[in-house]
C-alpha positions in Angstrom: 83.2 84.9 115.4 81.2 83.5 112.4 78.2 85.5 113.5 80.2 88.7 114.0 81.7 88.4 110.5 78.4 87.6 108.9 76.9 90.6 110.6 79.6 92.9 109.2 79.1 91.4 105.7 75.3 91.6 105.8 74.7 95.3 104.8 76.8 94.8 101.6 75.7 91.2 101.0 79.3 90.2 100.6 79.9 86.4 100.4 81.9 84.8 103.1 84.3 82.0 101.9 85.5 80.2 105.0 89.1 79.2 104.2 89.4 75.7 105.6 92.9 74.8 104.3 94.8 72.5 106.8 91.7 72.2 109.0 90.1 68.8 109.7 86.7 67.7 108.5 85.3 67.9 112.0 86.0 71.6 112.2 84.5 72.3 108.8 81.4 70.2 109.7 81.0 72.3 112.9 81.0 75.5 110.7 78.6 73.8 108.2 76.2 73.0 111.0 76.1 76.8 111.8 74.9 77.4 108.2 78.1 78.1 106.4 78.2 76.6 102.9 81.1 78.2 101.1 84.6 76.9 101.9 87.9 77.6 100.3 90.9 75.4 99.8 94.5 76.0 98.5 95.5 72.5 97.5 93.7 70.3 95.0 94.2 67.0 96.8 93.0 68.4 100.1 89.9 69.8 98.5 89.1 66.4 96.8 89.5 64.5 100.0 87.2 66.9 101.9 84.7 67.0 99.0 84.4 63.2 99.3 84.0 63.3 103.1 81.6 66.2 103.5 78.0 67.1 102.5 77.5 67.6 98.8 75.7 70.9 99.1 79.0 72.6 100.1 80.3 75.1 97.5 84.0 74.5 97.2 86.3 77.4 96.1 89.8 76.8 94.9 91.6 79.9 96.1 95.3 78.8 95.7 97.7 78.7 92.8 96.3 76.0 90.4 98.5 73.9 88.1 97.0 72.9 84.8 97.7 69.2 85.5 95.5 69.3 88.6 92.4 70.8 87.1 90.9 67.5 86.1 90.6 66.4 89.7 88.3 69.3 90.7 86.5 69.8 87.4 83.5 67.6 88.4 82.5 69.6 91.5 84.4 72.9 92.0 82.0 75.8 92.5 84.5 78.6 91.7 88.1 78.9 90.8 89.6 82.2 92.1 93.0 81.8 90.6 92.9 81.9 86.8 96.0 83.8 85.8 97.0 82.5 82.4 95.5 81.6 79.0 96.9 78.1 79.4 95.1 77.5 82.6 91.8 79.0 81.3 92.0 76.6 78.3 92.5 73.6 80.6 89.6 74.6 82.8 87.4 74.8 79.7 88.6 71.4 78.4 88.1 69.6 81.7 84.7 71.3 82.3 83.6 70.1 78.9 84.7 66.5 79.8 82.7 66.8 83.0 79.7 68.2 81.1 79.7 71.4 83.2 80.3 75.1 82.9 82.9 76.1 85.6 82.9 79.7 86.9 86.3 81.4 87.4 87.9 84.6 88.5 90.8 86.3 86.8 93.6 86.7 89.4 95.5 90.0 89.2 98.7 90.8 91.0 98.0 94.0 92.9 100.5 93.5 95.8 104.1 94.6 95.9 105.3 91.1 96.8 107.1 88.6 94.5 105.3 85.7 96.1 101.9 86.8 94.8 100.6 85.4 91.5 98.5 87.1 89.0 98.2 88.8 85.6 98.2 92.5 84.6 95.3 94.2 83.0 97.2 94.1 79.7 97.6 90.3 80.0 93.8 90.0 80.6 92.9 92.1 77.6 95.2 90.1 75.3 93.6 86.9 76.5 90.0 88.1 76.3 90.6 89.4 72.8 91.6 86.0 71.4 89.4 83.8 69.3 90.3 80.9 71.5 88.7 82.6 74.5 85.7 83.7 72.5 85.1 80.0 71.5 85.2 78.7 75.1 81.8 77.4 76.1 82.5 75.6 79.3 84.3 78.2 81.4 82.6 81.4 82.6 84.5 84.4 83.8 82.5 85.9 86.7 84.9 88.5 88.1 88.3 89.2 89.5 90.5 88.3 92.5 93.5 89.8 94.1 95.5 89.7 97.3 96.9 92.9 98.9 100.4 93.2 100.3 100.8 91.7 103.8 101.5 94.9 105.6 100.2 97.1 108.5 100.1 100.0 106.1 96.3 100.3 105.7 96.6 103.1 103.1 98.7 100.8 100.9 96.2 98.0 101.3 93.3 100.3 100.5 95.1 101.6 97.3 95.7 98.0 96.2 92.1 97.1 96.6 91.1 100.2 94.7 93.4 99.1 91.9 91.5 95.7 91.7 88.1 97.5 91.7 89.4 99.7 88.9 90.5 96.6 86.9 87.1 95.1 87.5 85.3 98.2 86.2 87.6 98.4 83.1 86.9 94.8 82.2 83.2 95.2 82.9 83.0 98.2 80.5 85.2 96.7 77.8 84.2 93.0 77.8 81.3 92.2 80.1 79.0 95.2 79.9 75.9 93.1 79.1 76.9 90.1 81.2 75.1 89.9 84.5 77.2 87.1 85.9 80.4 89.3 85.7 79.9 90.8 89.2 82.4 89.3 91.7 85.4 91.0 93.3 87.1 88.5 95.5 89.4 90.5 97.9 89.9 90.7 101.6 91.2 88.2 104.1 91.3 87.9 107.9 93.6 90.9 108.4 92.1 93.3 105.9 88.5 92.2 105.1 87.0 95.3 106.5 89.0 97.5 104.2 88.1 95.2 101.3 84.4 95.5 102.0 84.6 99.3 102.1 86.4 99.2 98.7 83.7 97.1 97.1 84.6 93.5 97.7 81.7 91.1 96.9 83.5 88.0 98.4 86.0 87.7 101.3 88.3 84.8 102.0 88.6 84.4 105.8 90.4 81.6 107.6 92.3 82.2 110.8 89.6 84.5 112.3 87.2 81.6 111.9 89.3 78.5 112.5 92.3 79.8 114.5 95.9 79.7 113.4 97.0 77.3 110.7 98.5 73.9 111.5 101.2 73.4 108.8 
């Protein structure tokens, strides 16, 4: 299945993030030995444990809701935080990155789904944050794009519209704030059930778990 998904992503050069949450180190290692290097985790402690147990050239993506008091545990090594959805969290990432003598890349998470369980900011929220002097003075966090999750539904038109909304948000931010910033280029959208729609709508990064690893063991 890994080869099939990579073949589908190849024409667009979309990055595959293999979502390894709840999966044992042995399964991740098997995927690693096939050449996969980008893995996504939802929970901070699980990511820390796996980081310590696995090869250090793995790029770890924090894709779940992130509490400010947990940032310090992943700041020394996290590759990309997909779920920055508040000014408070952004400030904490910058603070902990400075302490770790790093620049941490992050994605602004937007709520594009019609589900109360989904986190994320609005475009207006993002504009207010990016306009602040506090944001402009941050030297240890780098916004490289946007992330969003579509509604869990079989209505493909709705999913397509939600992904288009995220692409529109990305383009608005690119024009207004990141026009001359080459690293602002990522649109993280698409999971096991809808990644093909996401790719067609301009995703640069898909987060796929169950198709690769099988169903979750909670």
